[in-house]
N, C-alpha and C positions, 0 to 999 in steps of 0.2 A: 758461484762458479760462472766463468765467462761462457756465453751461449755457444761460442765457437770452439770450446774445448772438446777435442775428439773423445775424451773419456767420459763426457756427460752421458749419464744413463747406463754406463757399464756396470756389470755386476760387482758387488762388494769384494768378492774374491779376486777378480782381475785387478781392481784398483789397489787392493792390499798387496798383491804380488808386485805391481809396478813400484809402489812405495818402498817395499822391502828391497827390491832390486836396486833402486836408486841409493839406498843406504849402503848396500854392499859396494856399489860403484864408487861412492864417495870414499869408502875405506881403502879401496884399491889405489886411489889417487894420493893417499897419504905418503909424504916423503919417507917416513919410518918404514913403510912396507918396501919401497924401492931399495932403501939402504940395506935391508936384511934379506934381499931376494935370494941369495945363494946360501943362506944359513939354515940350520935345521928348523923346521916348523914344529908346532905343538902336536902334530899327528906323526906316528911312527912312519919312517921311510919316506917322508915328504919334506922337501925344503919349503921355505916361505913362498918361493915362486911357484912350486908345484901346487901348494894349497891355494894360492891366489888364482891359479889357472882352474882349479876345481871349483872354486867359488864362482868365478866368471862363467864357467860352464853351465851353471844353473840358469843363466840368461841365454847363452848360445843355444841350448837344447830346445828352447821354445820355438823359435822360428824354424828350426830343423824339423820338429814334429809337425808344425803347421804346414810345412811344404809337402809333406807326404799325402798321398791320396786319402780322402776322407773315407773312413771305414764304412762298409755297407750299413744301411740304416737298420737292417734286421739283426745286426750284431748286438748282443747285450753287453754293455760296458761293465767292467769288473768294479765292484765297490772298492773304495780306497783301502779299507782295512784288509780286504781280501788280497789286494795287490801286495800289501806289505807282508802278508802271510806267504805269498808266492815267491818273492824275490829271494835270491840266493846269498846276498851279501850280509844279511842280518845273522850275526852269530858265527860267521865264517872266519877262518884263520887269515892272517895277513897275506899268506902266499896262495890263497885260493885264487883261481884264475879271474874271477869277477873283480876281486880287489886289486889284482895286478892290472887289469884293464882300466879300472877307475884311476889308479895312480898314474898309469901311462898317459891317459887322456889329460889329466891335470898338468903333467910335466910338459906335454906337447903344447898346451895352451900357454903355460908359463914361459916356454922358450921364446915367445914373442918379446919378452922383456916387459918391465912395468909400464912404460909409457904407451907402448903399442897395445898391450892388453887393456889398459884403462880406456884408451880411445875406442877400441873395438867394443868394449862393454857399454860405453856411453852411446855409441851409435846403435847398438842392438836394443838397448832399453828405450831409446828415443823412437826407434822404428816400431817396437811393440806397443808403444803408447798410441800409435795410429792403427796397428793391426788388430789388437785384441778387441776393441769395441766393435769391429766389423764382423767378428765371428758370431754365429748364431748362439743363442743361449744353450741349446742342446748339442752343441758341436762335440763330436767324438774325435779322439786322436788315437793313433796306434803308436806304441812306443818302439823305438828302434832297437832297444836292448833286451827285448823279450816278446813273447806272444800275447801281449796284453793290449786291450782296448779300454780306454778310460774316458770319462767325461773330461772336457778341456778344463773345467774349473777344478775338478779333483786332481788332475795332473799339475795344475798351477799350485794347489795346496802342497803337493809333494815337493815341488821346487822351492816353495816359500820356506818349508821346513829346512831344506838344505841350505838355503841362503841364510837363514837366521842362525843355525848351528855353526856354519862355517865362517860366518862373520865374526862370531865369538872366538872361534879357533884362530882366525887370522889376527885379530886384535891382540889376543893373548900371546901369540907367537912373537909379536914385535913390541910388546910392552905398552900397548895403548889401551885406554878404557874401551870397553865394548860399546860401539855406538848404539843408542837406543833404537830398537826396532819399532816402527810405527805401530800404534796401539792395535789397529785392526789386524795387521799381520801377526803381531805377537799373540793376540788372543787365538787366532786360527791355529798357529803353531802349537801353542800350549794345549789346546783341545786335542789336537792330533797326537801329540806326545803322551798326553794323559791316557787316551784310549789305548794306545799301543802298550803303555806301561801296565795298565790294568789287565790287558789280555795276557801279557807275559808273566806278571807276578801275582795277579789277583787283586781284588778291590781292597781287601784288608791291609795288604802291604802298603798300598798307596795311602790309605786312610791314616795308618800309623805314622808314615813318613811325614805327612802334612800336619798331624795333630798330636802325635804321641811319640816324640823322638826317643823316649826311654825304652820303647819296645819295637822300634822301627827296624826293618831289615837293613842289611849293609848297603843295599842298593835297590832302587826301583827304576833303573835305567830302561828306557824304552827299547834299546838295541843291545 
């Protein structure tokens, strides 16, 4: 790696986040995405443009969080799995206020149009490439959508999962192969989803799904 690379020495999580965000950005730039912008997407009640806006939002949210005051040092950050136990969107109905808010935010971002959204995402990811290495290893962040303080790297893991899952959603929506998620990002996301799945369904259900299809449950979805 070039000695002038600002990401030199950055944590593996931050590097994987940037690589995963670039993969999402490249998908947003695909002509097939722009061509299908106003058609229904793979997720209920969302157009392709709405879904693209939600995907891009996983980049936009990071500088927004970094711009907030640093939480007091004495605040204990919430472990990532405890954060997922506390959020209201898991298992909630499509018309739950939190899901309505999520869809509205995606629609507002998507309203920029494909070219503008791609350009904004590119600029955001490029800026984060310089900003993330400058943040301390123990940096805490306060999330704008709830009363939670997380470690920055844990927050980036949560955004990485969203990037990976919704990259697949968007590619499927427009009939494109899902872009390969960089290995470090994919490993991180799979570990998180596995732990969430075990917590929701129990270890035996996951074991059988992976090794004994004949007696596996119908689903071990993490959400």
